[in-house]
C-alpha positions, 0 to 999 in steps of 0.5 A: 823116288830116285835111287843113284849113288851119284848126287849129280845124277840124282839132282839132274833127274830131279830137275828133269822130272820136276819140270813136269807139273804132274811129277813130284820127286818125294825122295832121293837116296844113294843106295838100295838099302836106303830105297827099301827103307824109304818105300817101307816108310813112305806110301806116297812113292809110286815109281822108283828110278833104280840105278844098278851099280851102287854101294851098300846094296845094288839095284838088282838086290834091292829090286825084289825087296822093293816089290815085296815091300810094295807090290804095286810099286813101279820100278824103272831100272837105270844103267849105262849101255853096256852088254853087262848092264843090258843083260842085268836090266833084262834079268830085272825085268823078269824079276818084276821091274816095269821098265828100263832107261839107258843112263847117259855115260857122261853128264854132258850126255845126260844134260844135253840129250833130249831123248833121255829127258823125254824118255825119263819123263814119259816113262815115269808119268806113264807108269804112275798113271798105270799104277793108279789105274790098276789100283783104282786110284783117281788119276789126278790128285785133289791138290799137289803135295809139297815136294820132300826131296831128301839128298844124302849130301848137304850140297845140292848138285849144281847141274841144271837140266834143260826144260823138257819139250812137251810130248804126247801124254800117255793114254788116259784110261777111260771106259771106251768100248772095245769093238771087235772086227772079223779076222782077215779072210786070208791065211797069214804069211807073216807075224808082226809084233810090236811092244814097249813098256813091259814088252820084254817080259811079255815077249818071253812069256809069249815065246815061252809058249810059241817056242818054234811052232810058227813056221811063217816069218816073225818080225818084232819091234820092241822099243829098246836101245842098241845093246839091249836089243842084242841081249833080247834077241839072244834070250828069245832065241834060247826059248825058240831054238836059236832062230831069233836074231837082230835084223840085218840090212839086206838079209833075206826074210825066211820062213820060221825065222824071228827078226828083232829090230836092232836098237836105233834102226827102223826095221822094214821089209822090201821086195827086190825082184821076187825076194823079200829082204830086211831094210834097216833105216835111221830115218827120223823117229816116229812116235818119238821112237826108233825103232818104231812099230808103225814103219814095220807094220806099214811096209809089211802091209805093202809087201804082204797085203791082206796076209799080215797078222799083227800083235800089239803087246803092252806099251806106253804111247800109241805107236802101232796104231796107224800101221795096224789101221793099214793092216786091217784096211788091207784085210789083215788081222790085229790082236792086242793084249788086254788092259789087266795084264799090260804094264801100260795099256797105251799101245794095245789100248789105242788099237783095242778101242780104235776098232782095229782088233779081232781079239783083245786078250790076256797075255797067256791067251795070245800065243794059242790064239796066234797058233790058231790064226796062222793056220786059218783058225778062229780067234 
């Protein structure tokens, strides 16, 4: 279901989503109140794309009502890239929203942005698969239902959406065995964390326990746009004693500091002389992402070979797999979040079933495990 007070945006998003054969838009409404009523009446709604600023009932007010009506529903917050909306979106994630998508500020941007079209389709598809998986529902329907799109205006929007280029499908949930490996023999000198869908709340939970207990550098790549990463760093900093900030190009990597990859930049680490420094790059996206986890893990492995402790949290796709492979092949250690506590078990799933992990754990157990591993203890 699409919830937005702009008929143009509703129509455009409908066209983008229904260009994918696996997605059906069954409702399209103009405010939060109508969205709540639709969810109460239509059990076929699995994913909601929810605008923040709307008349009658805004998105933040509607969110808990939607979740109360259908606890299994997946909600994607949609907003333009402003500091205020980024802050509201992160608050929504702490209230139970599954993900967010930056809404282009103009129709030209919306219809012409391949990134927006790709992200919208992939997020909706991945969350729909995750919802069915966790509910024990078959992932493929026996027969597609006829679309029941409901516009609040009789005149359909004229905006046309370009076709979406095929992208990687989200991980298909199969009963693949998880084969664990021994932890690295060397004590970690750096902690690297990668996350995507569901990641902000997982990071809040993780650092709510870790606080400032980790004395080695911590580097985080969370798939997020600019502005959002600024707010995320501030919120993590509040949990850890103001020692978290977005990485700055050329900044010296220090013990006990937390560096978050800024939106639209890959964050790497390089050595200049005997000094380790942050390097930000706008090279091509990897795994459709910038920032991406793989380049961060890859360069950390080059700099801290055998002494990298990597954590892969909830997220769609497979970003982080090849970087994690490099880490363990050099003697480092990887820990992943388990299926049950992940919003989407894509990123952690591929490393867990790929034989790269020393431990695959519920979110609540990851912080104490990290605390043991960084001082040479067992997982």
